[in-house]
N, C-alpha and C positions, 0 to 999 in steps of 0.2 A: 075338277082337280085339276091343277097346272101340271106341267111334265117337266123335266127339264131339257134346257137344249141337248140335242146330238152333240157328244165330244168331239172334239175341235184340235188340232194344233195351234197353240200361243205361244207366242214368243213378248219375252218384258223385260227390260232392261233397267238396272235399279243401281245408284250412285254411289261412287266411294265418299265417305266423310273424313271431313280432316276437324279437327279442334282447335278451334283459336285462344279458349281459355281450357283449361283442365288441371283441375285445382282437386286433388285427391285427400283425404280424412286418413286418419290412422285405422287398420283393421277393426271390423266390430266382430262382434261375439259371432254372428254368424257366418263370419270367414270373409264378408266382402267389405271392400274399402267404399265408403259414403263419397260420391262426385259431385262436383257441381263443375258444370260444364258449358262451354258454347260450341254446337256442332254447326259445320256446315256442309252443303252436299257439293262435291264438284263433278266436273263434266270430264271424268272416267269411271266407264259403265261396265257392269257384270250383267251378261245377255244371258237368260233361261231358257231356251225351247222344251215347251212343254207336249209329248205326243202321247195320250192317252192309250193305254192298251188294253185285250181284251182278258187277261189274266188280272191278277192280285199282284205281282212284282212292281217294285219301283226299284228302275235302273238309274246311273247317271253315271255319264262322261263327261271328259274337261278337255275344251282345246283350250289356247291363250294366244294373245298378242305376243310377238317373237320378245318383245323387252320382258316378258312375264315368266317366270321358272314354276312348274308347276308338279316338281318331284315332292312325293308325299301325300298330295292331298290326298284323303280318303275317299274309296269308290263304292261307299257301305253305308251301314247308318251312322256311323260317325260324322258322316258328310252333311253340313247343315241344311241343305237344299232337301236333301231325302228326309231329315226330319219334318222342314218343313209341310213339303207334301204329304207324313203321313200323319204331320198334325190336322190339316185338310180332309183327309179323308174320312180321320176319326169323328173330328168334329162335325161333320154334315154326313156321315154314312155311307161313303163313296165305295162300293166293293172292288173296283176296279184297279188297275193297275196305271204306273204311268215313266214311261220314258223321259229324262232330263237330258238337257246338252246343255254344260256351261260354256262359254265362252268366257273366258277371263281375260281383263284390262288391267285389273287393280294388283299392284302387287301383295304377291303372297306373303302372311308372317310381317307385314310392312308397318302396321298400326294405322291404317288408311279400313278400315272392315270391310274386306273384299268377301271374307265368308258370310259375313251379316247382310251383306248386298246379294250374295247368292239366295239366301234364305228369303228375302225380302222378296226377291222376283219368284222365287219358285212359290211363297205361299199366292200371290197374285195370279201365275202362270198357271198353277195348277187349279186353282178356284175357277179359273174362266174355260181352261181345258175341259175339266168334268163337267161346267154350265151349271155351280152350284148354288151362283146367285149370291156369293158371300158379300156383305158390307165393307170399309174399309172398320169400321168401329170391331167387326168381328175376327175381320183379318190383324188388326194391332192386338187384341186380346191373344192371340196366336203367335205373334209375334213377341211381346214379353216373354215368354216361354221360353222362346229358342235361345235369348241372348242380350245382353245389353244394349248394344247398336242396331238390333233389325227393327226398332219399332223407326228410329229415326230413318235408316235407310230406305222402309217403305215411304215415309211421308215426306221427306227430304227438306229441301230450302234450309233455312236459316232457322236454328231452333237453341232455348236453354235447355238443357237436360240435369235434374237432380236426382238424390236416389241413388241406384247404379246408372244412372246417365237414361233411365229408360220413361221416367217419367218427363214429360216434354210439354214446353211451351214455345208456341211460334213466337219468334224474334222479328223485328220489322230493322228492314233494312233498305240502304236506298244504290242501286247501279250494279255493277261488277268488281268482283276482284279475281285481279288475275295472279295465278299461282305459280311457280316453277315447281318441280317434284322431281326431286334427285332422288333413284329408287337403289338399294344394294341387292345384288343377286342371294345371298344368304341373310334367312329373317332373323329376327329376335325374339325369344319367347316371351309373351307377354306376361306368363306366370312367372318368369325369372327376373323380370325388370320389375313385379310388385314385390318378389323378394327382397330384391335387393333395396327397393325405396322403404320397406321395411325394417331390413337389417338398417338402415342410416337413421329410421326413427331411433329403434332400440338402440343402438350407439352413442345417438344424443349429438349425431352430425348434422339431421334435421328436424328440427320441432315441430311436433304435434299441433295444428292448429285449426279450427275452424276456417270457414271459405266461404264466400260471396261472392256472385256476379259482379265483373270489373264494371262498373259504370261508365266510366271512361270508353272502355271498346265498345261499350253498346251505343252509346254518344256516336262514336265515330263510326259504328255499323249505319245508324239510322242518318248521318251525313254524308253516307259514301264516300268516306276518308281514307284513303289506304294506309296515308303515312301515319295517322292515328291508329288504326289498327294494328300497325308493324309495332309501334312503340308500345302498345299493351296486348300483347299475343304473350302465352305465359303458358307452362307446361310443367307440372311436378312433377312428372316421369322422366325429365330429361336427364336429370342428372343420374340416375338411375340407368338408363340407357348411356350413357356417357361412359359411365365405369365399366359396361358389360361390352360396349363396340366402342374404343377410342379413337377410332378412324373417325367416325361422326364428327369432332371439332375439330378435321379439317373439312369436311364439306359443309360446314357453318361457315367456317372463316373463306371459304372458297364461295359460297352465296355472297356473302359480304363483299368481298375482293371485287364481285362482278357487277356488283353497283345494287342489291336487289335492297328495299326498304327495311326489310326482318328476315329472318330467319331462325324456324326450329325444329324441334324433331318434331312429326307427327304421331302422337297417342305413345306408345308404349316404342316406338321406331322398328326399324331404322330407317325407315323413310325421314328425307327432311324435307319441309316447307319454305320457299322462299315468296315473299309478297313483291311485286313490283307495279309499278302505277299504270299502265297500261298493257294489252295484249304486244302491242311492238316493244316496249321494255321487257315484258317478260321472255321475249324472244332472244333480246340481248343478254339479258342475264343467263338463260339456259345455254347459250353460246358460250359463256364463259365458265360455265361448271364444267360442260362440256370437255373443253379444253382444260379443265385443272386435272383431270382424270382421277376424282374424287368418288365418282358414282359409275354404276355399273349402266344406269341410264338414265337420261333425264327427260322431261316431261313437259308439257305445258297444258294448265287446264285453268279454267274458270268456274266461279260459283257467285251466287247461289243456283242451283238448278233444281227439276223436281224429284219426287222420289221415284219409287215402282211405276212405268209406264208400258202400257202395251203397247207393242210394236209389231209392224209387218215383218215376215219371216221371208228368207230365200226361197224355203221349198213350199210358200204357198201358191 
């Protein structure tokens, strides 16, 4: 009979996500909106360091990159990373607790799935720290129960998502895309953005319609064509986000004035994504956006990148 390895400290990083296409259908009877989306994982990372405990407590602490504001992040069972560790413990019968230290680099409430990345990293970190031998398939099953974006943050790369965004199909891509990411200190509530989206449909301002993956977007991704990708990027939640945060129009305009190939609101906002031709071009666009003084922080990232990955920790 095999025994589990000795518990150990484990660090795991998981990426932010962006939506190159986000098509949203009208709210269904179950209260959720059917989504058709193209995800890409980008090189902004959430890191979770898991340290097993001798008792059964699960704790969480949060640190952050200087550009990330962490006020209001829950430090109890409302934290997705805590829920992820609990899910692993319950699934594999782990009697011990764990300390989770989160180091955030993804904007909070910025439409880039930072909390979901925390959960994905915590799934891998706690399963490795406890030595339960979980497979990626088993962790994916747990991820689905935690939130729509968690499975993608677990797997990364580029994928097509349907349903609630959690039914994933890997997408073929070529080369790298280079992104400029303009963040705001104050976030937008995803629920509020969806409420505004629903209002626009109910009032007739927006038509409820069936959605399909944009094949021209997929062709541009397979060809590694950033110009083609920029022309086909779309976000059905953008108008709702702009109603709730009108100043984002100035960010979009500043991105275009700075030479971006295209710019959209990321997910439910308020983060704005601008696509560049190359890393050097991205740095130039970032400089222009910074000078425009329309964002609280401007970052440069690339994608696609891998999903949740075990890393070395400074404590080891």
